[in-house]
N, C-alpha and C positions, 0 to 999 in steps of 0.2 A: 305613546306610553311614556310615563314619567318614572324616572328612578329617584325614589326618596332615600336621603342619607340622614339617619338620626343619630346624634352624639348625646349619649347619656353621661353628663359630667360626673366624675368621680365624687364630688362633693355633694351630689344630689342622691347617690346610691350607697354611700358609706357615712358613718358618724364622725363628724369633725372632732378631732382632738382624742379619738378613741382609736387605738391601734387594731386593724384588722376586724372592724365591726361593720356589718351590712346594716344599712337603714332599711330594714325589711319593709316597713309601711310605705315609705317612698317608692322603693323598687317595685313593690307589688303594684301600687297604683299606677306607675308609668307603664308597667308591662300590660295591665289591664286596658289602658288607654290605647297601646299599640294594638292589643288583641282585637278591640272593638274596631279600629280602623281596618285591621287585616280582614275581618269578616265581610266588610262592606266592598273592599276594593276589587276592581276588575281590571286586569290588563297592566296595572302599575307594578313595580318591583321595589323592594325595600333592602337597605343594608343598614345594620345597627353597629355602631362603635361606642365602646364605653372606656371611661377612665378608670384608674386603678384606685383612686382616693388614698386611703391610708394603707392599702395592701401593698407591701414591698417597700414602703417609704422609709421606715426606720433602717433597714438594710442597705438601701441605696444610699442613704445619708451616711451611714458608717464607712461604707467602702469608697465613697466619693464618686460613684458612677453618675454621669449626667446626660442630658439629651445630646444626641448627636451633632446638633446644630450649635452647640456650645464648646468652648475650650474644655479640654478635659485631659487627664493623664492616661496612658496606656493601662489596661487591666493587667495585673500580674497574677501569677499561679495562687499566691495567697488569697486572692480575690475570688476565685473561681467558685468556691462553696457558697459565697454570698450571691454570686450571679444566679446560681441554681435555685437559692432559696427566694430570691426576688421573683423568678419565673414561676416557682411553685405557689407563691402566695397570690400573685395575680391571676393564676390559673384557678385558684380556689374561688375567688370572686366571679370569675368568668363563668365557672360551672353552675354558680348561683344564678347568674343572669339568665343562662340557658335554661335551667330549671323553671324559674318564674315565667319565662316567655312559653315554654312548652305547656305549662299549666293552663294558660289561656288560649291555647290553640294555635300559637305562632310556630311554624316549622324552623325554628332557629337551628342554624348549622355552623359549628365552630370552624373559624378561619384565623388561627394564631398568626401573628404578623411575621415571625421569623422565616417562614419559607418564601416569602415574597418581598420582603423589605431588608435593606442593608444601608447604611451610610457610607458614602463616598467622598474622597478628597481629603487633603491633609489639614490637621487643626491649624487655623489661623490663616488658611489659603482659599477659604471659601468652601463651605460644605453643602452637600445635597443628599437628599433621600433617594436611593435608587428603589423605586417601587413599582411592582407589576401587579396591579390588582385586577387583571382580566379575569382570573378565576372567580373573584368576588362577583364581578359583573355577570359572568356566565351563570353561576349558581343562582344569582337573583333573577336572571331572565328565565331560568327553568323552574321558578317557582318557590325555591327555598329562600330563607332569610339568613345570609351570611352575617355572622357576628364576629367582629374582631375587637382588639383592645390594645391599649398602651402596654408595652412590654420591653424587655431587653432583646436587642437583635445584633447581628453581626456587624462589625465595623472594621475593614481591613487596617485602618490606622491605629485604633485604640484596642482592637480585638473585640470588645463589646461596648455598646452604648444603648441609650433608651430612645425609643420612638414613642412619641406621645399619641393619645387618642386624637388630639386636635390636627397633628400632622397627618395622621392616617386619613381622617375624614376629608380634609382639604385636597390631599393628593388623589384620593378616590373620586372626589367630585371632578377634579381636573381631568382624570383619566375617563370618567364617564362622559364628559364633554367631548373629548377627543373621539371617543367611540360613537358619537352621534346621539347619545341620549339627551333627553331633556331632564336636567337634574334640579332637584329642590333640596336643600340642606336645612335641617332643623336642630338647633342646639337647645339641649335641655340643661340649664345650669342654675346655680345659686344666686348668681348676680341678676340685677334687673335687666341687664342687657349688655350690649358691647359699647365700651367707652372710647372716646377719642380724648385723651387727657382726662379731665374731671367730668366731661359732659357725655351723657348717654345719647347715642345716636337714634334717632327715629327712623332714619333711612341710611343704608350703606351705599354710598355712591361709587361709581367705578374707581375713581381716585383712591378712595379710602380702601376699597377691596384689593386694589393692587398693592397698596402699602401694607396691608395686613398679610397677604400671601407672600410679600417680599420678606417679612420677618420670619415666616415659616420656611425660608429656604426655597 
């Protein structure tokens, strides 16, 4: 059995430069492709991760919240309404992704990241994401399609920070490997591919993969 992890980039499912606007045509096309694959698959499992694109971006910039792998300031009481707004906005996009997957027959099942992800470590002293994605793996094994997304999560040092969809899919892939799964990861993005400097890579060799994973913590 193979576990497939599909990352829908935020720039592919939202309209660039437009706040909180879904690219409905692109999203429906991607969901249709996933649906056609799902109809034919036997024995394999699937997890979908999507980015937030322009959803929550304006408020995140306003209050200065950053990814938990980067330097940031502790969240204060005055920031909490903004934290709640960011979460609400990314949930709006998430519900649209679920809806479009349901319409093509994919049993998409919501798995927001905050119950199973938090950032650990002090800023400036090395940070890592504490992620327990076993529930995602279990749901996938039992036939549902877990769908998770970049969002605000708990952070003991800063109170709250952001976990990106890229972090989620990489850590889920590693957890799947540790659980003995054969894992394949598919990135759907606006770029032509993954770059090393200015050069697009035709093949990601182990050295480059280790470097990329190292940058993600």
